[in-house]
N, C-alpha and C positions, 0 to 999 in steps of 0.2 A: 532677668529677674530670677530670684530664688523661690522655688515652690517647695513646700514642706508636706510630706505625706506620712500618715501612720500606716505601718505595714505589719500585718499579723501572719502567724504561721511559720516564722522563721525560727529555727532551733540551732543552727550552727553556721560556720563560715561558708559552707557550700551553698546554703540558702541565700545568704547576703550576696554572694558572688553571682548567683543565678538571677536575683532580683535586679542587681546592677546591670547585668548583661542584657536582660530583656528590655529594661528601661532605656538603656543606652541606644537600643536599635529603633526606638520610636522617633519618627521624623520630627525634627525641631529640637530634640534634646541634645544639649551641648555636653552635659556632664551629670552624672548621678552618683551620689554617695550614700551608702546605707550604714546606719548606726545600729549594729546588731544588739547592742546593750539596751538602747532606748526603744528599739522597734520602730525606728523612724527612717525616713529617706529625704534627702535634700536634692533637688533637681534644678540645674541651671538651664533656663530656657528663655526665648525672647519674650513670651507672654504666656498667659494661662490657658490658651486654647488647646494645649496638649494634655491637659489634666485628664480628660475622658479616655484618651488613647493610652496614657500611662497606667491608669487603673485597670483598663481592659488587659494590657500586656501583663501586668503583675498577676491579675486574676487567672489569665490563661496559663500562667506558669505554676499555678497551684497555691497561690498566696492571696491574702486580702489586702486591699489598699484603700485608704480614704484621704481626701484632701483637707488640709488644715488652714487654708487661706494664707499660708506663709507667715502666720503670726505665731509668737511664742506660746507654748502650752501654758495654760493658766492653772490647770489642776495639778496639784502636787503629785498625785499618784501617777499621772501621765508623764510627768517630768522625770521622776526618779526611775532608773533603769532596774526595777525589781519586778519579778513576776508576781502578779496579783493572786496567782493560783497557789501560793505557798501552802495555804491551809489545806487545799484539795490534794496537793502533793503529799503532804504529811499523812493524810488519811490513807492514800494509796500505799505509802510505805508501811504504815502500821498494819493495814489489812494484808498486804502481800507478805509482810514479815511474819505474821502469825501463822499463816499456812505454810510459809517456807520452813519455819522452825519445826513444825509437825512433819513436813515432808522430809527434812534432813534427819529427823529423829528416826524415821523408819528406814531410810536408805543408808544412813552411815552410823546410826546409834550403836549397832553391834560391834563397830570397829573400836569403840572406846569402852566397851563393856556394859552399855546400857541394856536394860531388859526389854526385849521385843516380844509381842504376842506370838504364841506357837503357830497360830493360823497364818502368820506372815512368812514363816520359814518353810524351807523345803521346795524341791522342784514341783511337787504336786500342787503347791499353793502359789506357783509363780504368776499365774494369771490374776489371782486375787490381789497379789502385791502390786502388779503392774497397773491394774485398774485403780487401786487406791492412790498410787503415785500420780496417775493421770487426773483423777478428780481433785487431788490436792493442788495440782498445778493450775487447773482451770481458773480459780479465783485470781491468782497472780496475772494470768493472761488477760482476764476480763478487766481487772482494775487498771491495768496498764495498756489497755487497747489503743490508747492515743498514739503509741509508737507505730502500730499497724495502720491506723487511719491516715496519719501524716506521712509515714515512711513509704507505704505502698502507693499513695497518691503522688508523692514526689517522683517515685520510680516510674509511675504511669506517664507522667509528664516529661520523662527523660531528663529529670534533674535530680538524681538521687542525693540524699543528704545523710546526716548521721542517723536520723530515725530510720532511714532505709536500711543501713548496716545493722542496726539493732533488730528491726523487724525480720529481715532476711535470716540473720544469725539465730535468733530465738525460734523463729518459725521453722527453720530447718531441723533444729533439735526436737521441737514438738512434733513435726510431721514424721520424723524418723521414729519417735517413740510410739506414735499411733500405728505406724506400719509394723513396728515390732509386736504390738498387741495382736494384730491380725496373724502374723507369722507364728506367734506363740499358740494361738487358738487353733490354727491349722495343724501345727505339729503335734499338739496334744491329741487332736482327733485322730491322728495317724500313728500315735505312740512314739513319735520321734522326740524322746526326752532330752537327748543331747542338744538338739536345736532349741528346745525350750529353755534349757539352762544357759545356752549361748546368749539368747536375747534377754533373759532375765538379768544377766550381768552387765548388759550394755544398753540399758534404758537411759534416755537423755532428758527425762522430764524435769529432774532437779536442776539440770543445767539451764533449761529454758526459764524456770522460775527464778533461779539465782541471777541470771543475766538481767531480767527485767527489774528485779528488786534492787540489785546493786546499782544499775544505771539510774533508776529513779532516786535512790539515795544520793548518788553523786550529783545529779541535776538539782536536787533539793539544796545540798550544801553549796553548790555553785551559785544558785539563784540567790540564796540568802547572802552569800559573800558579795555578789554583784550588786545587791541592794545598798551595800555600804559605800559603793563607789559614788553614789549620789548624795552623800552626806553634806557635801559643800553646798549643793543647790538646796537641799532641804533646810540646812541652817539659815541660808540667805532668805528663803521664803518664810521661815518662822520669825524672821526679825520684824516684819511688817505688822503693825497692830491691825486688829479687825475693825476698830472704830476710830473716829476722830472727833475732837471737840472743836466746833466752829462757832463764830460769832455772826449771827444773822439777825438783822433788825434790832441790834442792840441786845439780843438774848443769846446765851450760850446754849448750844444744842449738841448732844452726842449722836452722831450719825454714822452709818456703815462707811467704811473706807471708800467704797466704790462710788459713793454719792458726793464725795468732795469735788468741787468744781474750781477750775482756774480762777483766781481772784478772790476766793474765799479767805476770810481771816481765820487762821487756825490758832488755837491755844494749846500750849504744852507746858505742863507744870513739872516741878522737880520729880525725877524718877520716871517720867513718861517717855514713850518712844515717839519720835517725830514721824508722822504718817506720810507726808509728801514732801517734795522739794519746794523751797520757797525762800523769801528774803525777809529778814526780821524787821518788824515795824516798831515794836515796843519791847522793852525789857532787855535783859542780858542773861546768859546761861553758860554753864560749863558743859560742853557736849562731848560725849564719847563717840568718836568716829571709828573706833578700832575695827568694827566689823566690815567697813568698806575700804578704809585706807590703810589698816594695819598699824596706825599710830597707837602707841601704848598709853599715852597721856591724853586726858580730855583737853579740848580746845575752847578757849574763851570766845563767845560770840556776842556781839553787840549790834544795835540797829544798823542796817545796811549790809550785814554779813549774810552770806547764803548758808542755808542748812539743807541737808539731804535726808530723804526717807530712810528709815531703819537705823538712824543714829539716835542716841539716848541722851536726854537732858538729865545729867547726873545732879545738877544743882542750879536753881534759878527758875525764872518765869519768863516765857516769851510769847508774844503774839507775832505771827508772821503771815505774809501774803503767799497763798498757794500759787506757785509758778508752773510746776509740772506735776501732773497727776496720772494715775493709772500706769499704762505701759510706757509713759514718757519719763518716769522718774529714774533717778540714778540707779536705784535698786533693780528695777525692771531691766534696764540696760545691762547691768552687770550679770543678771541671771541669763539674759539673752545671749551675751557674749560667752559666758561659761558653757551654756548649752551647745552653742555653735562650735566652739573650740573642741568640746568633748566629742561632738559628733563628726568632726572632720577627720580626715586621714593624713597621716604623716607619710612622707616618701619612703621611710624605712619599712612600711607595711606592704609595699607593692609586691615584693617577692612572695610573702606569705599569702596575699590575696590571689596571686596567679596560681600558686600551688593548691590553695583551698578550692578553687574553681574546678580542678580536675582530680582532686584527691579521692573522692568517694568512688568514681568509676575505676580509677587505678586500683584501689583497694579491693573492689569486687573482682577485678580481673586477676589480681594476685591470689585471692582466695580460691577462685575457680582453677587457676593454674596449679596451686598447691594441691588441691583435691585430685586433679588429673594426674599430676606427677607421682603422687604417692600411690594411686591406684595402679598406674603403669609400673611402679617399682615393686609391686606385689604385696603391698600392705592391704589390710582389711578395710572394708567399707567404713567401719566404725572409726578406724585410725584416720583415714582420709577425711571423713566428715568432721571429726573433732578438730583437725588442723584448720579446715576451711572456716568453721565457726569461730575458732580462736582468732583467726586473722580478721574476720569481720568485726568482732566485738572489742579487740584491743586497740584498733586504730582510732585515733582521736582528732578529727578535724576541728573540734572545738578549741583545743589548746592553741592550734594555729590561728584560729579566728579571733580568739580573745587576747592573744599576746600583746597586741598593740592597743586596741581600743580601751581596755580597762586601765592600762597605765596612763594613757592620754587623759581619760576622764578624771582619774584620781589626781594626776599631776596638775591639770588646769584648775581643778577644784581647790587643791591645796594652794595654788598661786593666788586664786581669788581671796582666800583667807589671809594671804600675806599682803593684799593690796596690789597684786600683780595680775593683770588680765591679758591672756594670750588670745588673739583674735582667731587663730586656727592652729592646727597641729603642726603645720609646716613651719610656722614661726617658732614653735616650741622646739622642733628639731634643729632648725637652722642656728638657733641661739647657742647651742652647745658647741658649734664649730668656731665661733668668733674668737679672734685673737687680738683684735684692736677695738678699743672703745673711743669713739669721737664724741667729745662733750662740747656743746655750745656753751659759751660763757654766760651771757645774760639770761637770767631766769632759770638756768639749769644748774650751773656751778654757783652762781650768785643769786641773791634774793630777787633781783630785778627792780629793786626800788632803793633809793639812797638811804644811808644811815650815817650817823656821826661816827667818825673814826678818831679824830684828834681835836684837841683844844690847845691853842697856843695863846696865852694871855700876855699882854705887853704892860699896860699901865694900871690894870685892875686884876683882881684875883680871878681864877677860873670860874668859881661859883658866881661872882658878880657878872662876869662876861656872859655866862649862860643865862642868867636872869634877864639881862638886857636883850639878848637874842630872842628869848621866849616872848618877851613883852612886844618886840617889834614883829615877830613872825606869827603871833597868835591869830592875826586877822588876814594872813596871807594864804593863798591857795597853792603856792609853789611847793613842789615835792620836798625841797630842802627844808622848807618851814615845818612840814609835818615830821621830818626826821629829827629836827631840833627839839620839837615838843615831845616827841616820843622818847628821846634820849633823857629829857628832863624827868620822865617817869612820874608825872603827876604832882611834882613839887610846886609850891606857890611861887608866883612871880608878879611884879608890879604891872599895872595896866597902862598901855601906851595911849596917849591922846593925840589928836590931830594926825591920825594915821594917814599915810599917803604911799601909793604905789608909784614907783618911778620905772616906767616900761623899759625892759631890757637891761636894767641896771640894779634895781633892788627895792628897798622900802625905806620909809622914814617915819618917825613918830617922836613924841615928847614923853620921856621916861623920867619920872622923879624930877620934873622941871627942866630937864636937859634935853635939847633937840639931838636925837640920835639917828644914825644911819646904818643900814646893813645891806651889803650887796657885793658886786664884783669889783675888780681892780679899776675899771673904767669909772665907776661912781667915786672911788676914792681919789682918782686923779683929778676929777672935776672939783672935789672939795679941797684939793691941794694938799692931800695927806699922803706921805710916803709910807708904803707898806712893803713887807718882805716879799721875795719872789716865790718862796716855798717850792723850789725846784724839785726837792725830794718827794713832796706830796704829789706833784703833777706827774712825776715819773711812775708813781705807784697808782695812777688813775684816780687820785683824790682831787676834789675841787674845793679850793679855799673860799669861804664866805667871810668877808671883812666887816668889822664893826667899829664905829667911831662917832665922835661928836663933830661939831664944826671945826674944831681945832686939835682934837686929841684922838689918837689911835688907841683903841681898847685891846684889840687882838683879833684873832681869826679862828674860825671853826671849820674843820675839813669834813666833808661828806663824800661818800662814794658808794657805788653798788657793791656791797661787801659779800664775801663768800657766805653761803648758808652755814649754819652752825655745825652741820654734819658732813659738809662736802669733803673736808680734809680726811675725815675717817672713811668716807665712802671711796675716795680715790685710793686710800691706803689698802682697803679691802680688795679693790680691783688689782692693784699691783701685786698683792700677796697671791692672787690667783694667776699670776704670770700674764696678765692682760696688759697690752701696751696702751697707755691712755694718752690721747691727743686732745688738746684744747683748741677750739676754733673761736676767733674773736676778730672784731673789726678795729680793736684798739691798735695803737702803734706798737712797734716791737718792744721798746723799753717798758712800757706799761704792761703789756701782755706778759713779758717775762717775770715782772714783779708779782703779778697775780698768780701765775702758774707756779712760781716758787712757793708762795704761801699755801697753795693747794697741794703741793707735792707732785706736780706734773713736770716732766722733763721735755716733752715733745709739744711745741707750741706752733700754730700757724696763725700769724697775725695779719692785720690789714686786709681781712677777708670781707668782701661785700656779701649781703645775704644771698645774691644770685650765684656766688662763686662757691658756696659751701658744697653743693653737689659735685662740683669739679674736683674738690679736695678728696672727697670720699671715693670718687672714681679713680683718682690717681693712686690711692692707697690700695684699691682692689687690683689695679693693674700691676702693682708690685707684689701681688700674691697674698695680700691680707684679707681675712674675712672680717668685715667691718660691722660693728654695732654703732649706729648713730643715735645719740640721745639729744632730744631737743624739746622745745615747748610746743611744737606742732603748728606754729604759725608761719613765720618766715623760714622755718627749717624744713617745711614740707618737701621741697625737691630732694634735699639731702636724705630725709627719712625714706623716701621712696627708692632712691638710688642705692642706699646701703643694703647689705645682705639681710639685716634686720633693722627696722626702724622702731625706736622706743619713744613714746610721748610721755613726758613727765609733767606732774602738776595738773592732772586732769580730773580732779576730784568731783566736779560737778558737770563736766562735759566730756564724757568718755567716747563720744562718737568721732574719733579722729581717724578719718579714712586713710590718711597718709601713713599711719603707724601700724606695725604689726603687733606691738606689745604696748599696753598702757599701764603706767604707774598711777595709782589712784591718789597718792599724795605728792607733795612737792619735794620730797626727800630723794637724794641720790642713792641712799642706802639700799633701795630696792633693786638697783642695777645688778650688783654682785649676787644678791639673793636670787634674782630671776635667772642669771646664768648658771648658778649652782643648781637650782631646781630643774633647769633644762638638762643639765648633765646627768642629774640623778634619775630623771624620768627616762632619758634615752638608755642609760645603763640598765634600768629595770626592764625596758622593752627588749633589749638585747638578751638579757637573762631569760626572759619568757620565750623569746624566739628560739634561743639555743635549746632550752628544755623541750619545746614542742618538736623541733626537728630531731633532736637526740632521742627523745622518747619514741617517736614513730619510726625513726630509722633503726632503732634497736628492737623495739617491740614487735613490729610486723615480721621481720625475718625470724625471730625466735618463735613467734606463733606459727609461722609457716613450716617450722620443723627443721631448720638448718642445724640445730644442735643435736638432733636425734641420731644421725648416723655415727657421730663421734662419742657423745656423752649419754645417749639414751634418754635425753630430756624432751618431753612433749608437754607443751603448755596447756593447762585445763581452760576451757572457755570461761569458767567461773573466775579464775584468777585474772584472765584478760579483761573481763567486764570490770572487776574491781580496779585493776590498773588504769583503765580508761577513765573511770569516774574520778579517780584521785588526780589524774593528770590535769584535768580542767580546774579542779579545786586548787591545785598548787599554783597554777598560773594566776588565778584571780587573787589568792591569798598573798602571793608575792607582790602583786601590784598594790594591794591595800597597805603595804608597808610605807608607801609614799605619803600616806595621811599623816605620818609622824615625822615628816622631813623637817629638819632644822638646819639653817645655813651654818656652814662650818666657819666661813670667813666673815664673822660678824664685825660690824664697825665699832671699834673700841675708842672711847673718848676719855679724856681727863678733864678736871675742872680747874680753871684758873680764876682766882679772885683778885680783883683790882679795886683799890680804894681811891675815890675821887672826893673832892670837897665841893658841895653845892649849898649855897647860902650859909657858909661857915659850918656846915654839918658834914662830917665824914660819911659817905655812902659807899657800901660795898657792892660791887657789880660782879656777879658770877657769870663766867662765860664758859661754855662747854666746848673744849677744843681737843684736838689730837696732837700730842707732842711726840716727835720722833728724834731719837739720838742714834746716829750711825757711828759705830766704833770699829776701827781697823784693828784686827787681832791676828797675831802670828802664832803658828804652832798647831793650827787646826788642820787635821789630815783626813779624817773620816767621819762617818755618822756618829761614832761614839764621841768624838770631840765636839761635834755639833750639839749633841744632847747635853754634854757637860757644861758648855758655855751658855746655852739657853737656860738650863736649870739654874746656873749661878746668877744670871741676870734677873730671872723671874723671882729669885729669892730676895731681891733688893726691894725695900719698901718704895711704893709708888709705881712699880713696874706693872703694866697691864698685860703686855705681851713682849716676847723677844724671838726674833727669827734670824737664824744664821744662814748666810750665803757662803758656801764653801769655796765656790769659784772666786768670788770677790774678796774672800778672806775678811768678811766683816759681819757684824751683828747689828740688826736694827731693833732698837728698844722703843716701844710705845708706852707712853705714860709720863709721869712727873718725877721719876727717879733721878736722884743727883748723879751727875756724870762721874764725880769723884768716887761715889759709892759703887757705881758700876765698874769703874776701873779696878777698884780694890777687890771686888768680887771675882772679876775675870782673872786677875793676877793670882788670887788665892787658889783659884781652880787649876793653876799651873800653866797659864798662857800669858803671852806678852802683848800688852796694849801698845800699838804703834802710834795711833792718833785718834 
């Protein structure tokens, strides 16, 4: 089971590494993962009997821990990874800054020509000047004493962290300054004015004050930026209304959201937010589900449809039964999943975690070594001390520790906003490696329910055939009946009397005084009516439904499980990302090939039983492919588990699919390419952060240790080191925040096709959103400039949505409704030859 703890006192990656280490040593603990950003820890253990031991181990290590019963955090301020002490930190910065400005005025004002009191100048006033600097430094030390309490405590527990580096560095400067005060006083008493002048010029009070103030400023900026990483969770939490309107005992009542019970009848009017998950009982509404599913357009909801918490009734009135409340709602599950994914660790972070665990002791050892080497080399105590302090304050374990978790948290949060939920960071990382996408056909590529595809009329018009079919099928529960009525789109039709269901064959009824029949070929044969074979329909996976009277054949209507309206566009987006798309289906080879051709898929595996899907995935993996399996999460479960990444689709109201690593909140395939792109962008961001963290420390620490001094005479000031360290962490967090603005590059592009059919002697226009592709073979393209010219020429043709040139294949793929002749003319005019 997973146990969740709140951990306090952690300030850097060394802290989180220490907490993980001591927790991992507790008997019974299988795995421990610390989320430095959220200040939480998730522990895998057989049961909760280890809780007390874990809390004790963490406390003994110098940190605080409390058990949270493994439940998701309810309070927004606990969920969002931001420091609640921002106001207190701001006060420390302002207070320290005021005294630091005064201190710097006295110590460095004369360098820029600022007037300084006469009592401050001269060797005879050296002790007065030194005491003034000391007393101006004390407020900064007191206001930022937290570094000493935390840092020295961690050092005492033999687990030094970033606070330890700051505490030791600033304390060394402060102690040296105090020692210089005594030396100056002693030298004055003995008339040794040379010694007085020496120490007067080498006081380090301003370094101590500057280090503490700059570090606090950097932590303030870093904490404020980290707070923005929780924007996704914050927005999700804000979606849920605080109250709900319920009908109890025939009366409407406004009650707090937490008082809504399963079975309550909830009322939502136009403009209201749906408070809990449920099923519509009365009314109809247009519901905006964009916050949960990423769908841009509202969805029409009628009685029997499910609604989810945090969606908005943009228009209409509904009464629905509350099915899931509190932590069981879709919104709560989404928040829980985003939290868990943001708090988990990606494999790419392992190296950084290992280094962070030993980073601080190594830095302290380097600082001590630098001090000793420069003393042995004959340099002054002041020089050696400056070098050691610079090493301590320039090193930045925070940059290492933050490189991965901030990007993971922002990336998973952005995914949630797009309707893509990652169950953990490992899934997010693995997804960027995939090169093959395996798509289950039924319910994934297709709608999963039959729809009318063709009408073939024989002795009556198409409109008359459709009205007869609707009359017969209106009282039938067969899926094909619903498809025909849906295709009729609400138009009127006659009522059938003497309705009869003929098991296994079809239906019968009297329409306009004529006994009519609708059903399969067996029924027609029994009536003695000869009907066409419709071989082409069958090859395309379509099922004909025949209609006739006792002696007259009217015609046939074909129905099939059709492609989703955006499947072609989604497959096209995957192909443009250089992903190999494979379709799995139990259909025969000919039918499967026809469906795949319409979808734009060239690799098909047909005649596959549900239990054989995992074997197909395994076979692809054995051939060196990284496989993403996309399915509906039911009979695809074994294949989802076998694949490198399993993605469940169409889980808008049931996201707890244990077999999948990634869940798409809506039923559209367009989220697949977006998820892969987001994964690539997040991992790229992590690599940038890690590079910066390693580069900064690898460069900064040697420079601070004085490696440039023998050749160039450059010695780094501790104040510059502190400023650099602060900005390093801010850079990493700010870079990760760029992911909040991620937009898919390979968006699914569609065109609109309009078809006119006649229903009841009335022309009706049916608009269908489709993706049209035209592939043109072009000769004469040699380089990237040629590629750009041909693409530009094609994009200039009216109706073109996109044009992509493949230099190796010597062709251009044009998406949209542009005329082939117009495209040929444009390419020819650009100076290239169209072959076919």
